C-alpha positions as CSV (number, residue, x, y, z in Angstrom):
1,M,55.2,18.1,-0.5
2,A,52.7,17.7,2.3
3,I,50.7,20.6,3.8
4,T,53.1,22.6,6.0
5,R,52.9,23.7,9.6
6,K,52.7,27.3,8.4
7,Q,49.8,26.5,6.1
8,I,47.9,24.7,8.9
9,I,48.3,27.7,11.2
10,E,47.2,30.2,8.5
11,A,44.2,28.0,7.6
12,I,43.1,27.8,11.2
13,E,43.3,31.6,11.7
14,K,41.5,32.4,8.5
15,G,38.8,29.8,9.2
16,I,38.1,31.3,12.7
17,V,37.8,34.8,11.2
18,A,35.5,33.5,8.4
19,A,33.2,31.7,10.9
20,N,32.9,34.8,13.0
21,R,32.1,37.0,9.9
22,E,29.6,34.5,8.5
23,Y,27.8,34.2,11.8
24,E,27.8,37.9,12.2
25,D,26.1,38.3,8.8
26,W,23.5,35.5,9.5
27,T,22.5,37.0,12.9
28,N,22.7,40.7,12.2
29,G,25.6,41.3,14.5
30,D,26.2,38.3,16.8
31,W,29.6,36.6,17.0
32,V,30.4,32.9,17.6
33,T,31.3,33.9,21.1
34,D,27.7,34.7,21.7
35,S,26.4,31.2,20.9
36,G,27.4,27.6,21.1
37,V,28.4,27.3,17.4
38,E,31.8,25.6,17.6
39,S,30.6,23.5,14.7
40,L,30.7,26.5,12.4
41,M,34.3,27.2,13.4
42,V,35.2,23.5,12.7
43,T,33.6,23.6,9.3
44,C,35.3,26.9,8.2
45,I,38.6,25.7,9.5
46,A,38.3,22.4,7.7
47,E,37.3,24.0,4.4
48,R,40.5,26.2,4.5
49,L,42.7,23.3,5.5
50,H,41.5,21.1,2.7
51,K,42.2,23.8,0.1
52,R,45.8,23.7,1.2
53,Q,46.2,19.9,1.3
54,K,48.1,18.2,-1.5
55,E,46.9,15.4,-3.7
56,K,45.8,12.3,-1.8
57,E,45.9,14.1,1.6
58,S,42.6,14.3,3.4
59,L,40.9,15.3,6.6
60,R,38.0,14.0,8.7
61,L,35.8,15.4,11.4
62,E,34.9,13.9,14.7
63,V,37.5,11.1,14.6
64,S,37.8,8.9,17.7
65,F,41.0,8.9,19.6
66,R,41.1,5.1,19.2
67,K,41.0,5.4,15.4
68,I,43.7,8.0,15.5
69,G,45.9,5.7,17.5
70,E,45.3,2.7,15.2
71,R,45.8,4.6,12.0
72,S,49.0,6.2,13.3
73,K,50.5,2.7,13.5
74,A,52.2,3.6,16.7
75,N,53.8,0.9,18.8
76,T,51.3,1.2,21.6
77,R,49.5,-1.7,23.2
78,P,45.7,-1.2,23.6
79,R,46.0,-1.6,27.4
80,S,48.2,1.4,27.7
81,W,45.5,3.8,26.5
82,T,44.5,5.9,29.5
83,N,41.2,7.6,30.4
84,T,42.6,10.8,28.9
85,I,42.6,9.2,25.4
86,K,39.8,6.7,25.7
87,D,37.8,5.7,22.7
88,T,34.8,8.0,23.5
89,N,37.0,11.0,23.0
90,R,37.0,12.5,19.5
91,A,39.0,15.2,17.7
92,D,37.1,17.9,15.9
93,V,39.4,17.9,12.8
94,V,42.1,15.4,11.9
95,L,44.5,15.8,9.0
96,F,45.7,12.6,7.2
97,N,48.7,12.3,4.9
98,A,48.8,10.6,1.5
99,S,49.3,7.3,3.3
100,E,46.0,7.8,5.3
101,R,47.9,8.2,8.6
102,P,47.0,11.1,10.9
103,T,49.5,13.9,11.3
104,C,47.6,16.7,13.1
105,V,44.5,17.0,15.4
106,I,42.6,20.2,16.0
107,E,40.1,21.0,18.8
108,A,38.0,24.2,18.6
109,K,36.5,26.2,21.4
110,R,34.5,29.4,21.0
111,S,36.1,30.9,24.1
112,W,38.6,30.1,26.8
113,N,37.4,28.1,29.8
114,T,40.2,27.0,32.1
115,K,38.8,23.6,33.1
116,R,37.6,22.5,29.7
117,C,40.6,23.8,27.8
118,D,43.0,22.2,30.3
119,R,41.3,18.9,29.7
120,D,41.6,19.3,25.9
121,L,45.3,20.2,26.2
122,R,45.9,17.1,28.3
123,R,44.1,14.9,25.7
124,I,46.1,16.4,22.9
125,R,49.3,15.8,24.9
126,G,48.2,12.2,25.6
127,L,47.6,11.5,21.9
128,L,51.1,12.9,20.9
129,R,52.8,10.9,23.6
130,K,51.2,7.7,22.3
131,C,51.1,8.3,18.6
132,A,54.1,10.4,17.6
133,H,57.6,9.5,16.3
134,G,58.8,8.3,19.6
135,R,56.3,5.4,19.4
136,G,56.7,4.9,15.7
137,G,53.5,6.8,15.0
138,S,52.6,9.5,12.4
139,L,51.1,12.2,14.6
140,R,53.1,15.4,14.7
141,R,51.1,18.1,16.4
142,G,47.8,19.2,17.8
143,F,46.0,22.5,18.2
144,L,43.5,23.9,20.7
145,V,42.0,26.9,18.9
146,M,39.6,29.6,19.9
147,I,38.4,33.1,19.3
148,I,38.9,35.9,21.8
149,A,36.5,38.9,21.7
150,K,36.7,42.0,23.8
151,Q,35.1,45.4,24.0
152,A,37.0,48.6,24.6
153,T,36.8,50.3,27.9
154,K,37.5,53.9,29.0
155,T,41.1,53.0,29.8
156,K,42.0,50.2,27.4
157,S,41.3,49.5,23.7
158,A,39.8,46.2,22.6
159,E,43.1,45.2,21.1
160,E,44.9,45.8,24.4
161,R,42.3,43.7,26.3
162,I,42.6,40.8,23.8
163,L,46.4,40.9,24.1
164,E,46.1,40.9,27.9
165,Q,43.9,37.8,27.9
166,M,46.2,36.0,25.5
167,E,49.1,36.8,27.8
168,K,47.2,35.6,30.8
169,I,46.3,32.3,29.1
170,E,49.9,31.7,28.0
171,E,51.1,32.5,31.6
172,L,48.6,30.1,33.0
173,V,49.4,27.3,30.6
174,N,53.2,27.8,31.1
175,S,52.8,27.6,34.9
176,T,50.3,24.8,35.3
177,F,50.4,22.5,32.2
178,K,52.9,19.7,32.4
179,K,54.4,19.3,28.9
180,K,55.7,15.7,29.6
181,G,58.3,16.0,26.8
182,Q,56.1,17.9,24.3
183,K,56.6,21.4,23.0
184,V,54.0,24.2,23.5
185,T,53.8,27.2,21.1
186,Y,51.3,30.0,20.9
187,H,49.9,31.7,17.8
188,R,48.1,35.0,18.1
189,G,45.9,36.2,15.3
190,D,45.4,39.9,14.4
191,A,42.4,41.6,16.0
192,K,39.6,42.1,13.5
193,R,36.8,44.8,13.5
194,P,33.2,44.0,13.0
195,G,32.0,43.8,9.4
196,K,31.1,47.1,7.6
197,R,27.4,46.6,8.2
198,F,27.9,46.6,12.0
199,R,30.7,49.1,12.7
200,D,28.4,51.9,13.6
201,L,26.9,49.7,16.4
202,Y,29.9,47.6,17.5
203,D,33.1,49.4,16.5
204,D,34.4,49.3,20.0
205,W,34.6,45.5,19.7
206,R,37.5,43.4,18.2
207,A,38.0,39.6,17.9
208,A,41.1,37.5,17.2
209,S,42.0,33.9,16.8
210,F,44.3,32.2,19.4
211,C,46.0,28.9,19.0
212,I,47.8,26.7,21.4
213,E,50.0,24.2,19.6
214,I,51.4,21.1,21.2
215,S,54.0,19.3,19.1
216,A,56.2,16.2,19.5
217,K,59.9,17.0,20.1
218,N,61.1,13.7,18.4
């Protein structure tokens, strides 16, 4: 049996937490939200995904959208590829099944940025519309994943502030993002404390993974 959707989501969440903890240890307290280190998130996510993949399944990093389209074997003519999914675009992580066909793409961001994240969501949506079952392709789903870190205030806990931002993102996506026949699902990770070495300094901070999943309905 191939890697399951549940296993993919669990691996993403654990990878994000691991990347944050590792960077915290390296830097004596910084989190990935403090630096442009999305590559570390990608690496930790990929490691945990591969451990859950079955025999002959594989994954690759920085795969061009063109190659994803070609390997999906979707019935899509080259001229129909739009600027949203042009060849210069690349996916951070791509999962391949035992037949070497792509099934899932993952884009990692260290924090939410409305403009950049909307662009990535549109790209994932475009890939699914061109490369999923409806076009005879193999692609099933894509994820935009990030970490949300918040400090407690006098009136709200860090956990409350994280949940508040997650809800705001979901509301924004639901109200402005055009699904175009795709399904959008949200996955909220548990808020994590700093590592034991840093709790005396930063125990009013928490961080949690957040995933936006776009999947094909057919």
